[in-house]
DRENGU-854832 format. One record per residue (C-alpha): x, y, z; residue number from 1; residue in three letters; chain. Coordinates in steps of 0.02 Angstrom, whole numbers, plus 32768, in hexadecimal, padded with zeros to 4 digits. Layout:
% DRENGU-854832
<<X; Y; Z>; NUM; "ala"; "A">
...
//
This chain:
% DRENGU-854832
<<8000; 8000; 8000>; 1; "unk"; "A">
<<808B; 8076; 802B>; 2; "unk"; "A">
<<80E3; 804B; 7F89>; 3; "unk"; "A">
<<804C; 807E; 7F22>; 4; "unk"; "A">
<<803C; 811E; 7F84>; 5; "unk"; "A">
<<80F0; 8146; 7F61>; 6; "unk"; "A">
<<80D9; 8128; 7EA8>; 7; "unk"; "A">
<<8046; 81A2; 7EA1>; 8; "unk"; "A">
<<80A5; 8224; 7F03>; 9; "unk"; "A">
<<8138; 8211; 7E8C>; 10; "unk"; "A">
<<80CA; 8224; 7DF4>; 11; "unk"; "A">
<<807A; 82C2; 7E39>; 12; "unk"; "A">
<<8121; 830D; 7E64>; 13; "unk"; "A">
<<8166; 82E3; 7DB9>; 14; "unk"; "A">
<<80D2; 8336; 7D64>; 15; "unk"; "A">
<<80E2; 83D0; 7DD3>; 16; "unk"; "A">
<<819C; 83DE; 7DB5>; 17; "unk"; "A">
<<8180; 83D6; 7CF9>; 18; "unk"; "A">
<<813A; 8489; 7CFB>; 19; "unk"; "A">
<<808E; 845B; 7CA8>; 20; "unk"; "A">
<<7FE6; 8492; 7CEC>; 21; "unk"; "A">
<<7F5D; 8418; 7D1B>; 22; "unk"; "A">
<<7EA5; 844C; 7D00>; 23; "unk"; "A">
<<7E50; 83B6; 7D4A>; 24; "unk"; "A">
<<7E1C; 830B; 7D14>; 25; "unk"; "A">
<<7DEA; 8348; 7C66>; 26; "unk"; "A">
<<7EA2; 835F; 7C3D>; 27; "unk"; "A">
<<7EC1; 82A5; 7C4F>; 28; "unk"; "A">
<<7EBC; 8249; 7BA7>; 29; "unk"; "A">
<<7E30; 81CA; 7B8E>; 30; "unk"; "A">
<<7E57; 811B; 7B51>; 31; "unk"; "A">
<<7E40; 8103; 7A96>; 32; "unk"; "A">
<<7E47; 81BD; 7A68>; 33; "unk"; "A">
<<7EAC; 81CD; 79C9>; 34; "unk"; "A">
<<7E7E; 8281; 7999>; 35; "unk"; "A">
<<7EF9; 830D; 79B3>; 36; "unk"; "A">
<<7F0C; 83BA; 796F>; 37; "unk"; "A">
<<7F91; 837A; 78F9>; 38; "unk"; "A">
<<7F1C; 8304; 789D>; 39; "unk"; "A">
<<7E75; 835F; 78B7>; 40; "unk"; "A">
<<7E1C; 8406; 78A4>; 41; "unk"; "A">
<<7DA7; 8465; 7917>; 42; "unk"; "A">
<<7CF0; 848D; 78F8>; 43; "unk"; "A">
<<7C65; 84D5; 7966>; 44; "unk"; "A">
<<7BAB; 84BB; 797B>; 45; "unk"; "A">
<<7B2A; 8527; 79D6>; 46; "unk"; "A">
<<7AA7; 84CE; 7A42>; 47; "unk"; "A">
<<7A16; 8515; 7AA3>; 48; "unk"; "A">
<<7A35; 848E; 7B27>; 49; "unk"; "A">
<<7AD7; 842A; 7B31>; 50; "unk"; "A">
<<7A8E; 83B0; 7BB3>; 51; "unk"; "A">
<<7B18; 8347; 7C04>; 52; "unk"; "A">
<<7B99; 835B; 7B79>; 53; "unk"; "A">
<<7C44; 8375; 7BC8>; 54; "unk"; "A">
<<7CF4; 8386; 7B83>; 55; "unk"; "A">
<<7D3C; 82E4; 7B42>; 56; "unk"; "A">
<<7C8E; 82AA; 7B0B>; 57; "unk"; "A">
<<7C94; 824B; 7A68>; 58; "unk"; "A">
<<7C6A; 8295; 79BD>; 59; "unk"; "A">
<<7C25; 8213; 7945>; 60; "unk"; "A">
<<7BF5; 8205; 788E>; 61; "unk"; "A">
<<7B87; 816E; 786B>; 62; "unk"; "A">
<<7BA7; 8124; 7919>; 63; "unk"; "A">
<<7C64; 812A; 78F7>; 64; "unk"; "A">
<<7CCE; 8199; 7968>; 65; "unk"; "A">
<<7D27; 821F; 7903>; 66; "unk"; "A">
<<7D54; 829D; 7989>; 67; "unk"; "A">
<<7D30; 82E4; 7A35>; 68; "unk"; "A">
<<7CE8; 837C; 7A8C>; 69; "unk"; "A">
<<7D70; 83F7; 7ABA>; 70; "unk"; "A">
<<7D13; 8481; 7B15>; 71; "unk"; "A">
<<7C64; 84C2; 7B3E>; 72; "unk"; "A">
<<7C51; 857F; 7B4D>; 73; "unk"; "A">
<<7BBE; 85F7; 7B5C>; 74; "unk"; "A">
<<7B88; 8654; 7ABF>; 75; "unk"; "A">
<<7B03; 86CF; 7AF6>; 76; "unk"; "A">
<<7A77; 8666; 7B44>; 77; "unk"; "A">
<<7AAF; 85CB; 7AE7>; 78; "unk"; "A">
<<7B3C; 854C; 7AF2>; 79; "unk"; "A">
<<7BC7; 853F; 7A72>; 80; "unk"; "A">
<<7C1C; 8496; 7A6A>; 81; "unk"; "A">
<<7CCA; 8494; 7A1E>; 82; "unk"; "A">
<<7CFD; 83ED; 79D1>; 83; "unk"; "A">
<<7D9A; 83A2; 7988>; 84; "unk"; "A">
<<7D7E; 8328; 78F7>; 85; "unk"; "A">
<<7DF4; 82C7; 7889>; 86; "unk"; "A">
<<7E33; 830E; 77E5>; 87; "unk"; "A">
<<7DEF; 827A; 7782>; 88; "unk"; "A">
<<7D3A; 82A2; 77B3>; 89; "unk"; "A">
<<7CDA; 82E2; 771C>; 90; "unk"; "A">
<<7C37; 833C; 7742>; 91; "unk"; "A">
<<7BD6; 83C4; 76E2>; 92; "unk"; "A">
<<7BE0; 8476; 771F>; 93; "unk"; "A">
<<7B27; 846D; 7750>; 94; "unk"; "A">
<<7B42; 83D8; 77C2>; 95; "unk"; "A">
<<7ACA; 83B5; 7853>; 96; "unk"; "A">
<<7B02; 839D; 7909>; 97; "unk"; "A">
<<7A96; 8343; 798B>; 98; "unk"; "A">
<<7AB4; 830D; 7A3F>; 99; "unk"; "A">
<<7A8C; 8255; 7A54>; 100; "unk"; "A">
<<7AA1; 81CE; 7AD6>; 101; "unk"; "A">
<<7AFC; 8127; 7AC4>; 102; "unk"; "A">
<<7A76; 80CB; 7B27>; 103; "unk"; "A">
<<79E5; 80EB; 7B9D>; 104; "unk"; "A">
<<7A5B; 8116; 7C29>; 105; "unk"; "A">
<<7AF9; 812A; 7BC1>; 106; "unk"; "A">
<<7B68; 81C0; 7BA4>; 107; "unk"; "A">
<<7B43; 8252; 7B2E>; 108; "unk"; "A">
<<7B9C; 826D; 7A89>; 109; "unk"; "A">
<<7B8F; 82E5; 79F3>; 110; "unk"; "A">
<<7B51; 8299; 7950>; 111; "unk"; "A">
<<7B86; 82EE; 78AE>; 112; "unk"; "A">
<<7B29; 82C6; 780C>; 113; "unk"; "A">
<<7AF9; 830A; 7763>; 114; "unk"; "A">
<<7A4A; 8355; 7750>; 115; "unk"; "A">
<<79C2; 82E9; 7702>; 116; "unk"; "A">
<<7964; 832A; 7669>; 117; "unk"; "A">
<<78AD; 8315; 763B>; 118; "unk"; "A">
<<78D4; 8272; 75E0>; 119; "unk"; "A">
<<7924; 8228; 767E>; 120; "unk"; "A">
<<79D4; 8232; 7639>; 121; "unk"; "A">
<<7A64; 829C; 7681>; 122; "unk"; "A">
<<7A5F; 834B; 763A>; 123; "unk"; "A">
<<7AFD; 83A8; 765F>; 124; "unk"; "A">
<<7B67; 842D; 760A>; 125; "unk"; "A">
<<7C1C; 845F; 7623>; 126; "unk"; "A">
<<7C8D; 8418; 76A9>; 127; "unk"; "A">
<<7C97; 8433; 7763>; 128; "unk"; "A">
<<7D40; 8482; 778D>; 129; "unk"; "A">
<<7DA5; 84C7; 781D>; 130; "unk"; "A">
<<7D54; 854B; 788D>; 131; "unk"; "A">
<<7CA8; 8532; 783F>; 132; "unk"; "A">
<<7C12; 8550; 78B1>; 133; "unk"; "A">
<<7B71; 84EA; 78A6>; 134; "unk"; "A">
<<7AE1; 8560; 78D5>; 135; "unk"; "A">
<<7A51; 8532; 7949>; 136; "unk"; "A">
<<79D6; 8519; 78B9>; 137; "unk"; "A">
<<7A3D; 847E; 788C>; 138; "unk"; "A">
<<7A57; 843A; 793D>; 139; "unk"; "A">
<<79E8; 83DB; 79B4>; 140; "unk"; "A">
<<79DE; 8359; 7A3E>; 141; "unk"; "A">
<<797E; 82BB; 7A69>; 142; "unk"; "A">
<<78FE; 82B9; 7AF7>; 143; "unk"; "A">
<<7942; 8292; 7BA4>; 144; "unk"; "A">
<<7909; 81FA; 7C06>; 145; "unk"; "A">
<<78CB; 826E; 7C8F>; 146; "unk"; "A">
<<785F; 82CC; 7C12>; 147; "unk"; "A">
<<7812; 822C; 7BCE>; 148; "unk"; "A">
<<77EE; 81E7; 7C7B>; 149; "unk"; "A">
<<77A5; 828E; 7CB3>; 150; "unk"; "A">
<<772D; 8295; 7C1F>; 151; "unk"; "A">
<<76FC; 81DF; 7C3C>; 152; "unk"; "A">
<<76DA; 8201; 7CF4>; 153; "unk"; "A">
<<766A; 8294; 7CC6>; 154; "unk"; "A">
<<7605; 8225; 7C52>; 155; "unk"; "A">
<<75F7; 8197; 7CD0>; 156; "unk"; "A">
<<75D0; 8200; 7D6B>; 157; "unk"; "A">
<<7527; 824F; 7D42>; 158; "unk"; "A">
<<7560; 82B0; 7CAB>; 159; "unk"; "A">
<<7538; 8273; 7BFF>; 160; "unk"; "A">
<<74ED; 81CC; 7C36>; 161; "unk"; "A">
<<7472; 821E; 7CAB>; 162; "unk"; "A">
<<743A; 8297; 7C26>; 163; "unk"; "A">
<<742C; 820A; 7BA8>; 164; "unk"; "A">
<<73B9; 81AB; 7C21>; 165; "unk"; "A">
<<734A; 8244; 7C33>; 166; "unk"; "A">
<<7343; 825D; 7B76>; 167; "unk"; "A">
<<7317; 81A5; 7B5B>; 168; "unk"; "A">
<<728B; 81AB; 7BDE>; 169; "unk"; "A">
<<723F; 8248; 7B91>; 170; "unk"; "A">
<<7248; 81FF; 7AE1>; 171; "unk"; "A">
<<71ED; 8162; 7B1C>; 172; "unk"; "A">
<<7166; 81CB; 7B6E>; 173; "unk"; "A">
<<7152; 8234; 7AD0>; 174; "unk"; "A">
<<7144; 81A0; 7A59>; 175; "unk"; "A">
<<70D3; 8136; 7AC8>; 176; "unk"; "A">
<<7033; 8118; 7A63>; 177; "unk"; "A">
<<7073; 817F; 79D1>; 178; "unk"; "A">
<<70E1; 8101; 797A>; 179; "unk"; "A">
<<7079; 8102; 78DA>; 180; "unk"; "A">
<<7080; 81BF; 78CF>; 181; "unk"; "A">
<<713A; 81BF; 78F4>; 182; "unk"; "A">
<<7155; 813B; 786F>; 183; "unk"; "A">
<<70F2; 81A3; 77F1>; 184; "unk"; "A">
<<7156; 823E; 781E>; 185; "unk"; "A">
<<71F9; 81E0; 7808>; 186; "unk"; "A">
<<71BB; 819F; 775F>; 187; "unk"; "A">
<<7191; 8250; 7726>; 188; "unk"; "A">
<<723A; 828E; 7765>; 189; "unk"; "A">
<<728D; 8202; 7704>; 190; "unk"; "A">
<<722D; 8233; 7667>; 191; "unk"; "A">
<<725C; 82EA; 7681>; 192; "unk"; "A">
<<7313; 82C0; 7698>; 193; "unk"; "A">
<<7311; 8250; 75FE>; 194; "unk"; "A">
<<72BF; 82DA; 7595>; 195; "unk"; "A">
<<733D; 8359; 75D2>; 196; "unk"; "A">
<<73CB; 82E0; 75AB>; 197; "unk"; "A">
<<7388; 82C4; 74F9>; 198; "unk"; "A">
<<737C; 837F; 74DD>; 199; "unk"; "A">
<<741F; 83B0; 752F>; 200; "unk"; "A">
<<7465; 83E5; 7487>; 201; "unk"; "A">
<<73D6; 8461; 746D>; 202; "unk"; "A">
<<73E6; 849D; 7520>; 203; "unk"; "A">
<<74A0; 84BB; 7509>; 204; "unk"; "A">
<<747F; 851A; 7466>; 205; "unk"; "A">
<<73FA; 8583; 74BD>; 206; "unk"; "A">
<<7471; 85AB; 754C>; 207; "unk"; "A">
<<74FA; 85D8; 74CF>; 208; "unk"; "A">
<<747F; 8649; 7473>; 209; "unk"; "A">
<<744F; 869B; 7518>; 210; "unk"; "A">
<<7507; 86B1; 753D>; 211; "unk"; "A">
<<7521; 8704; 7493>; 212; "unk"; "A">
<<748B; 8774; 74B2>; 213; "unk"; "A">
<<74CF; 87A3; 755C>; 214; "unk"; "A">
<<7578; 87CE; 7511>; 215; "unk"; "A">
<<7523; 883A; 748D>; 216; "unk"; "A">
<<74BD; 8893; 7512>; 217; "unk"; "A">
<<7558; 88AF; 757B>; 218; "unk"; "A">
<<75B8; 88F6; 74E5>; 219; "unk"; "A">
<<7524; 8968; 74BA>; 220; "unk"; "A">
<<74FA; 899B; 756C>; 221; "unk"; "A">
<<752A; 8A50; 754D>; 222; "unk"; "A">
<<74B9; 8A59; 74B5>; 223; "unk"; "A">
<<742B; 8A06; 7516>; 224; "unk"; "A">
<<7443; 8A80; 75A4>; 225; "unk"; "A">
<<743B; 8B14; 752D>; 226; "unk"; "A">
<<739D; 8ACD; 74DE>; 227; "unk"; "A">
<<734B; 8ABA; 7588>; 228; "unk"; "A">
<<737E; 8B6B; 75B8>; 229; "unk"; "A">
<<7336; 8BAC; 7514>; 230; "unk"; "A">
<<7293; 8B4D; 7531>; 231; "unk"; "A">
<<7275; 8BA9; 75D4>; 232; "unk"; "A">
<<723C; 8C50; 7587>; 233; "unk"; "A">
<<71D0; 8BF3; 750A>; 234; "unk"; "A">
<<7179; 8B96; 7597>; 235; "unk"; "A">
<<715C; 8C3C; 75F0>; 236; "unk"; "A">
<<710A; 8C82; 7553>; 237; "unk"; "A">
<<7099; 8BEA; 7542>; 238; "unk"; "A">
<<7069; 8BF9; 75F8>; 239; "unk"; "A">
<<703D; 8CB1; 75E4>; 240; "unk"; "A">
<<6FD4; 8C8A; 754A>; 241; "unk"; "A">
<<6F7B; 8BF4; 7596>; 242; "unk"; "A">
<<6ECF; 8C44; 758E>; 243; "unk"; "A">
<<6EE6; 8C7D; 74DA>; 244; "unk"; "A">
<<6F1F; 8BCD; 74A7>; 245; "unk"; "A">
<<6E88; 8B7D; 74FC>; 246; "unk"; "A">
<<6E14; 8BF9; 74A5>; 247; "unk"; "A">
<<6E67; 8BD7; 73FD>; 248; "unk"; "A">
<<6E51; 8B1C; 7414>; 249; "unk"; "A">
<<6D98; 8B35; 7440>; 250; "unk"; "A">
<<6D7B; 8B9E; 73A3>; 251; "unk"; "A">
<<6DDC; 8B1E; 733E>; 252; "unk"; "A">
<<6D65; 8A99; 7380>; 253; "unk"; "A">
<<6CD1; 8B00; 7343>; 254; "unk"; "A">
<<6D25; 8B16; 729A>; 255; "unk"; "A">
<<6D3E; 8A5A; 7292>; 256; "unk"; "A">
<<6C84; 8A3C; 72B2>; 257; "unk"; "A">
<<6C54; 8AB6; 7228>; 258; "unk"; "A">
<<6CD5; 8A70; 71B1>; 259; "unk"; "A">
<<6C97; 89BF; 71D2>; 260; "unk"; "A">
<<6BE5; 89F4; 71AB>; 261; "unk"; "A">
<<6C1B; 8A4A; 710A>; 262; "unk"; "A">
<<6C84; 89B6; 70D2>; 263; "unk"; "A">
<<6BF6; 893C; 70F5>; 264; "unk"; "A">
<<6B7F; 89A9; 7091>; 265; "unk"; "A">
<<6BF0; 89C1; 6FFA>; 266; "unk"; "A">
<<6C56; 8921; 6FF5>; 267; "unk"; "A">
<<6BE8; 88CC; 6F72>; 268; "unk"; "A">
<<6BF2; 8961; 6EFC>; 269; "unk"; "A">
<<6CAB; 8974; 6F1E>; 270; "unk"; "A">
<<6CCB; 88BD; 6EF7>; 271; "unk"; "A">
<<6C68; 88CD; 6E55>; 272; "unk"; "A">
<<6CC9; 8968; 6E22>; 273; "unk"; "A">
<<6D6D; 8911; 6E46>; 274; "unk"; "A">
<<6D37; 887D; 6DDD>; 275; "unk"; "A">
<<6D0B; 88F2; 6D4E>; 276; "unk"; "A">
<<6DB2; 8948; 6D63>; 277; "unk"; "A">
<<6E0F; 88A2; 6D5B>; 278; "unk"; "A">
<<6E12; 8893; 6C9A>; 279; "unk"; "A">
<<6E52; 8945; 6C8A>; 280; "unk"; "A">
<<6EDD; 8929; 6D06>; 281; "unk"; "A">
<<6F07; 8882; 6CB5>; 282; "unk"; "A">
<<6F16; 88D4; 6C0A>; 283; "unk"; "A">
<<6F82; 895E; 6C54>; 284; "unk"; "A">
<<6FEE; 88D7; 6CA3>; 285; "unk"; "A">
<<6FFA; 887B; 6BFD>; 286; "unk"; "A">
<<703F; 8917; 6BA9>; 287; "unk"; "A">
<<70DE; 88F8; 6C0E>; 288; "unk"; "A">
<<716C; 896F; 6BED>; 289; "unk"; "A">
<<711C; 89BF; 6B54>; 290; "unk"; "A">
<<709B; 8A22; 6BB8>; 291; "unk"; "A">
<<710F; 8AA8; 6BFD>; 292; "unk"; "A">
<<7169; 8ACD; 6B58>; 293; "unk"; "A">
<<70C0; 8AD4; 6B00>; 294; "unk"; "A">
<<707B; 8B53; 6B7D>; 295; "unk"; "A">
<<7118; 8BBC; 6B6D>; 296; "unk"; "A">
<<710D; 8BBA; 6AB0>; 297; "unk"; "A">
<<7053; 8BE4; 6AB3>; 298; "unk"; "A">
<<7071; 8C79; 6B25>; 299; "unk"; "A">
<<70EB; 8CC3; 6AA6>; 300; "unk"; "A">
<<707C; 8CA8; 6A0B>; 301; "unk"; "A">
<<708E; 8CE4; 6980>; 302; "unk"; "A">
<<7145; 8D07; 69A6>; 303; "unk"; "A">
<<71BD; 8C7E; 69D7>; 304; "unk"; "A">
<<71FF; 8C85; 6A87>; 305; "unk"; "A">
<<72AF; 8CAA; 6A47>; 306; "unk"; "A">
<<7270; 8D48; 69F0>; 307; "unk"; "A">
<<7296; 8DAF; 6A8C>; 308; "unk"; "A">
<<734F; 8D96; 6A6B>; 309; "unk"; "A">
<<7346; 8DEF; 69C1>; 310; "unk"; "A">
<<72DE; 8E85; 69F8>; 311; "unk"; "A">
<<734E; 8F17; 6A20>; 312; "unk"; "A">
<<7302; 8FB5; 6A65>; 313; "unk"; "A">
<<7248; 8FE1; 6A50>; 314; "unk"; "A">
<<722E; 8FA5; 699D>; 315; "unk"; "A">
<<7246; 8F09; 6937>; 316; "unk"; "A">
<<7238; 8EF6; 687A>; 317; "unk"; "A">
<<71C8; 8E63; 6851>; 318; "unk"; "A">
<<719A; 8E28; 67A3>; 319; "unk"; "A">
<<7100; 8DB8; 6794>; 320; "unk"; "A">
<<70E1; 8D4D; 66FB>; 321; "unk"; "A">
<<702F; 8D0F; 66EB>; 322; "unk"; "A">
<<6FEA; 8CA1; 6661>; 323; "unk"; "A">
<<6F2E; 8C89; 6655>; 324; "unk"; "A">
<<6EE7; 8C05; 65E2>; 325; "unk"; "A">
<<6E2B; 8C08; 65C6>; 326; "unk"; "A">
<<6DF9; 8B53; 65AE>; 327; "unk"; "A">
<<6D43; 8B1E; 6598>; 328; "unk"; "A">
<<6CF0; 8AB9; 6620>; 329; "unk"; "A">
<<6CDF; 8A29; 65A8>; 330; "unk"; "A">
<<6D9D; 8A1F; 659E>; 331; "unk"; "A">
<<6DBB; 8A2A; 665A>; 332; "unk"; "A">
<<6DC2; 8AE9; 6667>; 333; "unk"; "A">
<<6D54; 8B6B; 66BA>; 334; "unk"; "A">
<<6D11; 8BC7; 661F>; 335; "unk"; "A">
<<6C5C; 8B97; 65F5>; 336; "unk"; "A">
<<6C2B; 8B90; 653E>; 337; "unk"; "A">
<<6B77; 8B53; 654F>; 338; "unk"; "A">
<<6AE6; 8B6F; 65C4>; 339; "unk"; "A">
<<6AF6; 8AC0; 6609>; 340; "unk"; "A">
<<6BAC; 8AE2; 6636>; 341; "unk"; "A">
<<6B78; 8B85; 668C>; 342; "unk"; "A">
<<6AF9; 8B26; 66F4>; 343; "unk"; "A">
<<6B78; 8A9C; 671A>; 344; "unk"; "A">
<<6BFD; 8B1A; 674E>; 345; "unk"; "A">
<<6B82; 8B7D; 67B7>; 346; "unk"; "A">
<<6B48; 8AE3; 6813>; 347; "unk"; "A">
<<6BFB; 8AC0; 6848>; 348; "unk"; "A">
<<6C07; 8B69; 689F>; 349; "unk"; "A">
<<6BB4; 8BA7; 6941>; 350; "unk"; "A">
<<6B2C; 8BF3; 68CF>; 351; "unk"; "A">
<<6AE9; 8B44; 68A7>; 352; "unk"; "A">
<<6A39; 8B65; 68EE>; 353; "unk"; "A">
<<6A24; 8C00; 6880>; 354; "unk"; "A">
<<6A63; 8BA3; 67E6>; 355; "unk"; "A">
<<69E6; 8B17; 6803>; 356; "unk"; "A">
<<6956; 8B95; 6807>; 357; "unk"; "A">
<<6993; 8BF4; 676D>; 358; "unk"; "A">
<<69B9; 8B5B; 6703>; 359; "unk"; "A">
<<6910; 8B6A; 66A5>; 360; "unk"; "A">
<<6924; 8C22; 667A>; 361; "unk"; "A">
<<69A7; 8C0A; 65F1>; 362; "unk"; "A">
<<6931; 8BB8; 6575>; 363; "unk"; "A">
<<68C3; 8C55; 6562>; 364; "unk"; "A">
<<6960; 8CC0; 6554>; 365; "unk"; "A">
<<69A5; 8C53; 64C9>; 366; "unk"; "A">
<<68FD; 8C56; 6475>; 367; "unk"; "A">
<<6902; 8D14; 647D>; 368; "unk"; "A">
<<69BC; 8D20; 6452>; 369; "unk"; "A">
<<69E3; 8C88; 63E7>; 370; "unk"; "A">
<<6A7E; 8CD9; 63A4>; 371; "unk"; "A">
<<6ADA; 8CD9; 644A>; 372; "unk"; "A">
<<6B74; 8C6B; 6441>; 373; "unk"; "A">
<<6B3B; 8C0B; 64DA>; 374; "unk"; "A">
<<6A97; 8BE3; 6480>; 375; "unk"; "A">
<<6AEE; 8B92; 63EC>; 376; "unk"; "A">
<<6AC9; 8AE5; 642E>; 377; "unk"; "A">
<<6A13; 8B0B; 6450>; 378; "unk"; "A">
<<6996; 8A96; 6403>; 379; "unk"; "A">
<<6941; 8AE5; 6366>; 380; "unk"; "A">
<<689F; 8A8B; 6391>; 381; "unk"; "A">
<<68A4; 8ADC; 643D>; 382; "unk"; "A">
<<68BA; 8B86; 63EA>; 383; "unk"; "A">
<<6829; 8B64; 6374>; 384; "unk"; "A">
<<67BB; 8B31; 6405>; 385; "unk"; "A">
<<67E3; 8BD1; 6460>; 386; "unk"; "A">
<<67C4; 8C3D; 63C3>; 387; "unk"; "A">
<<6832; 8CB0; 635E>; 388; "unk"; "A">
<<687E; 8D43; 63B8>; 389; "unk"; "A">
<<683F; 8DF0; 63A1>; 390; "unk"; "A">
<<6889; 8E3B; 6303>; 391; "unk"; "A">
<<68AD; 8EE5; 634D>; 392; "unk"; "A">
<<6904; 8E98; 63E3>; 393; "unk"; "A">
<<695D; 8E24; 636D>; 394; "unk"; "A">
<<6999; 8EB2; 6301>; 395; "unk"; "A">
<<69CD; 8F14; 639A>; 396; "unk"; "A">
<<6A32; 8E85; 63DB>; 397; "unk"; "A">
<<6A7F; 8E5B; 6334>; 398; "unk"; "A">
<<6A9F; 8F10; 6302>; 399; "unk"; "A">
<<6A35; 8F06; 6262>; 400; "unk"; "A">
<<69B3; 8F87; 6226>; 401; "unk"; "A">
<<6900; 8F61; 61FF>; 402; "unk"; "A">
<<6926; 8F52; 6147>; 403; "unk"; "A">
<<695A; 8E9F; 612A>; 404; "unk"; "A">
<<69B0; 8ECC; 6088>; 405; "unk"; "A">
<<6A18; 8F58; 60D1>; 406; "unk"; "A">
<<6AC2; 8F36; 611B>; 407; "unk"; "A">
<<6AF9; 8F79; 61C0>; 408; "unk"; "A">
<<6B96; 8F7C; 6225>; 409; "unk"; "A">
<<6B95; 8EBC; 621F>; 410; "unk"; "A">
<<6BED; 8ECA; 6179>; 411; "unk"; "A">
<<6C76; 8F2A; 61CD>; 412; "unk"; "A">
<<6C8B; 8EA6; 6256>; 413; "unk"; "A">
<<6C0F; 8EE5; 62DC>; 414; "unk"; "A">
<<6B71; 8E84; 6316>; 415; "unk"; "A">
<<6B39; 8EFA; 639F>; 416; "unk"; "A">
<<6B08; 8EBB; 644C>; 417; "unk"; "A">
<<6B15; 8E05; 6415>; 418; "unk"; "A">
<<6BCE; 8E1A; 63F6>; 419; "unk"; "A">
<<6BE2; 8E75; 649C>; 420; "unk"; "A">
<<6B89; 8DEC; 6500>; 421; "unk"; "A">
<<6BE0; 8D67; 649B>; 422; "unk"; "A">
<<6C88; 8DB2; 64C3>; 423; "unk"; "A">
<<6C5E; 8DBC; 657D>; 424; "unk"; "A">
<<6C1E; 8D0A; 657D>; 425; "unk"; "A">
<<6CBB; 8CCA; 6526>; 426; "unk"; "A">
<<6C71; 8C99; 647F>; 427; "unk"; "A">
<<6CC7; 8D1E; 641A>; 428; "unk"; "A">
<<6C8C; 8D5A; 6370>; 429; "unk"; "A">
<<6C22; 8CE4; 6304>; 430; "unk"; "A">
//
């Protein structure tokens, strides 16, 4: 016993005489530690709670020790753990640090790992290097045994279990005798949920449309505000003129009653007039594009519409060339040569009623004046039936004297009134 005591005393004295300082048990090397500053680099991680992590605690990657905790210092209201890891450790610069436990009652250690992406695979960028700091948003810890047991004791000692018993008892009392109704309600809820699930695409589209509308309203909120501000004075005017508006609507109601009565009384005639107007409008529609040019040309008759471009000043020199051809009615013209043609032409004019009454007057005239050119086609038997004309009147009309053997102006080319009437009637000289 004394020998061992002497060995310890000798070791302590040798360490003291070496001139090195001793900071406690943490300065003693742990068995199996192969990390030193020569073959490792230092990193740090910030934790909101470092639990029971102490210097010399292990640092692991995939349950393999790769370093140790060097120091734990305060950083504000949080703990900063400084670690020394081997140079051959390759981790992304966004690595995650968590405090875990080797077993239920085992020691704490720091687990370093790469972050996991949405597909469940490691998603890291860059490389973790010396003096890098892992922030608190990428650090965490596992629940402590004391926390788990405390929560379990709260559930078991009148907490959640007691409340669950009360809830179960009340549900049984509520559903007692109402099972059919509850089953029907659950069936309807199931149908509702199934309908909503089948229409979730439409619901999502509607929500996206509402979102777009909301964004539009937000972007136009200044314009909407100005519109609402401008509507204020208009509303004040409408409020001040409320009585006048009510009176106007009352009079408008009376006008509607009168208008209804008028429409009911005249609708049959109006429909008939519209039906009569339909052929006219249809013909106007059938004219197409030729109606407007025709109206423009008619308004400028007898001058073409381009004549305005050649008129300079107040005067215009215009030369008209007119050719008149007197063609008998029998050849398609308008010049009558017989009494029948006169009657035919007269009956084609607005004076047709007068011509019909006077159609029997020409026979006595031709009997009296058989030498008229228009009476050339008269029937001789008709003239004999009506008698010979008076000789004096005959001589007057023909320009002859009472002496049948004497010659008059007829020899010189004049037949008196007969020639005059014949010329007016278009027969010319016999």
